[in-house]
N, C-alpha and C positions, 0 to 999 in steps of 0.2 A: 887239828884240835877244837873241839867247842867249847864256846864260852859259858861260865857258869851261870845260871838263871838267877836275877835276883835273890837275897834273902827276902823272906816272908816280912812284910810288910817294909820293906825298903821302897818299895815302887811308891808305895803310900806316902813316905816319908818326901820322896822327890817330887811328887803331885803338889804336897804340902809346901816345898820351898818355892816352886814356881809358883804356886797360888799367892803365895804371901809376896813373893818379887815382882809379880805385874799387879799387884792390888796397891802395891806403895803408891802415896799419893804423888811423888816426885819422878817415879816413872809415868804418871800420867801425865805431869808437866813437859816432862821430856817428851812425850810421843805428841802432844800438842802443838809445841815449837816445831817438832818436824815435820807434824803435818802442814802447819801453815809455811814452814819454807819450801816445803816438798812442791807446792801446789803452786806459790808464788813461782817458784825458778821452772817448772814443767812451765805455766802459761809464758813466763818469760823468754826461755828457751821457745817456746813454740813460734811467736812471733817474730824472734830474732833470726832464727831460721828460714825464714820466708824466705821467698825468693821476690825483691820488690826491688822498684825505682824508689827513689825518695831524693829529689834535687830539694835542696835546702841553702836558705841565705840566713845570714846574719848581718845588720848593721854596727859597728863598732858605736855604744855608746857615748864614747869619746869622740866629739867632734875639735878641730883647732880651729879659733876663728884668726884667720891669716892676717886679714883687715878690718876694722869695726867703722863702718861707716858714720857718719858725722863726727867722728872724733877729730883731732887736729892731731898730725903724725907726718913723720917726713917721709916714711915710706910708699911710696907709691906703685899700684898694680899697673902692668900695662899688658893688653892682649893684642897680639899683630902692633898697630900702631895706637890704638887707641886705648886712655885709659878707664880702668874700669870705677865706677864709681858704687859706693854702697859695701855691704858685707862679702866680704870675701872667705870662704870656709873650706876646710879640707876635711875629707871624710873617707873612713875604709869598711868596706862589705866584703863580704866572705861567700862565697860561694860552692858548695860541694856534694858530693852524692852521699847521704846519709844512711841509702839503701843497699843491699846484697849484691842485687841485678847492676852490671854495667850499665852507663846511657852513652849509648854512641849517636853520631850526627842523626842515623835514619830512624832514632827513637824519638827525634825533637818534631814534634808536631805543629807548634806554635813557635817563634822565635822568642829563645830566651834573652830580656834587655832590662838592662837599667833604667830606673824611669823617677824625676825628680818629680816631687808634691810638694808646694805648686810649680809650674815648670822655672825653670833658672839655666841661663846658659851656662854648660861643663867649659871651664876653660881648659883643663888639663887631666885627662884618664890614662892609667898604667895599671898592667898586672905587676901588683909590687910583692907577691908570693906566691908560688906554686907549690904543691905538695910534691910532684915529682914534674920533671921536665917532658915526659914523655907524652903527657896531658896536652899540650899544645893548645893552651888557652890563649886565645888572641881578642882583639876589642875593633868592632868595628866603631869608627868616630867621624861618620859621615854627618852626624845629627846632632852634633853635640849642642850647637846653636840651639837646640828645644829640648834640651837635657835629657837625651835619651841616647842609649849606648848597647848595641849587640854585642852579646858574647857568643864564641864560639870554642871548641874543643874537639881532640881527636876521639877522647876515650877520657870516661870518667866510671875509675871503679869504685870500689867500696872505702870512704874515705878521702877519695881524691877531690882535690877540688883547688882554687884562688882565692887570693887578697886581690883587691882590685882600690887601687886608690884615687880618689875623685876631688881634684880642686875648683868648687863650682861659684857663680856668683849670687852667693843668698845665704841669708842669715842660716846661724844653727837650727832650727827649729825646721827647716827643710826635712822633708822626709824622704826616703831612697826606698823605692821596691823594684823587686825582681817579678818578671811578668814572664810567662811561659806557660807551651802546654809541652809536658812528655807521655809518652808512651806509658798507659796506665796511672796517670797522674794528673790531673785535670790542672791542678792548679801548682804553684813553685812555694813550700811551707816555709814558713818562717819563724824562726827561733829565736824568742826575745831573749836578750842580757840577762840573768838576773840580776834585780835593784835590791835597796834595801827593803822594800816592802814585800817582794816575793821571799827574800830571805828569811824575814820572819814569817812569812806566812809558811813557810818551809819547815820550821823549827815545830812551828805549832802543829801542823801536819805529824812531825814524828810525835812528839809528845801526845796527840791522839792516837797514837798508832799503837807506842810504847802501853797506853792505858788502857786500849781493846786489847791487848796481849796479857795483860796482868789481870783485865775480868775474865780473859777466858780460863787462864789457871785457877785463878779464885772458884769459877762454876764446877771448872773439873773437879778440884780438892773438896768443894762442899758435896757435890754429887758423889765420892766418893766416902766423905764420910757417912751421908744419910744413907749409904747401901750397905755399910758396915755395922748400922745401927739397926738392919732391919728393914727402914723403911723402903716402900717401894717407891719406883720413880717413874713420874707419867710423863704424856707425849711431850710436855711442853720442855722439861727437862731433857730430853733426849734430843730434840731439833735444834733446842739453842746454842747448844757448842759447837754444832756444824753452822751454823748461822755465821758464829762469831769467827772459825775457822776460814769461812768464806770472806766475810768483810777484811780480817786482819791480811788474809792472802793478797786482796787485792791492793792493801795499803804496799807490802811488801812489793808488788810488782810494779806500782807507781814508783818507789822508791828506788827500784834500780831503773826506770826508764828513765828518770830524774839524773841518775850517774850517766847517763849515754848522752844527754842534751845540757851539759852545762857550756858549750860555745863550739868554735869551727875545731877540730878535729887536730890540725894543723896550727891553732890561735891565727892572731890579728899581726 
């Protein structure tokens, strides 16, 4: 059985309905938003799916002062048989693989080590937490006196890592860095924990991105209104929306990356 052809004028009505539907400014708004999100997600998943090693570390911004030098206290700290004079501070450092490619000992081209700046004697160092027991994280404590600890492991897969706790003879302002060379990564990436200032900056960035999306939708609506009135659009009117789509898409990618970089995946 063959289908009956469309009645006279029915195809014109269907084309008219489709034309009316797609010329609706709200459909333009939705299309703009989908374009922005689609481009942003495409870029995000492209880089997220790339096979890379990304050894990352973060220093817990909260450091505990065990003893404050110069203050009267009944608490004494002995290291061996000697009393430690001055400040004694406890700090935590998280090291993990933020990439998708595993990091094995054969991928380490230069020793991975924790270094205190300025140099300060480390009184005690321990692995406080590990994402999984199979990673086999261990510390070489032969250079504690000069403020250096070598870190080794059997394997670090994606989001695998450990939290290392240090107690050192120095003020809380002492900086802790992780040095080393990994295959395909010349330096270890440092993730700065969010502060009040960076949090306010991120909110400002979000407001700017939302405003950019609003301007994009407004520009699409304005162009649609001009076209309906019979006005011809120039090259500028056709290029600007795509520039806005690219700009807002970059903002979307940045927001997605910020969500991935809040801190160690297993916490401190």
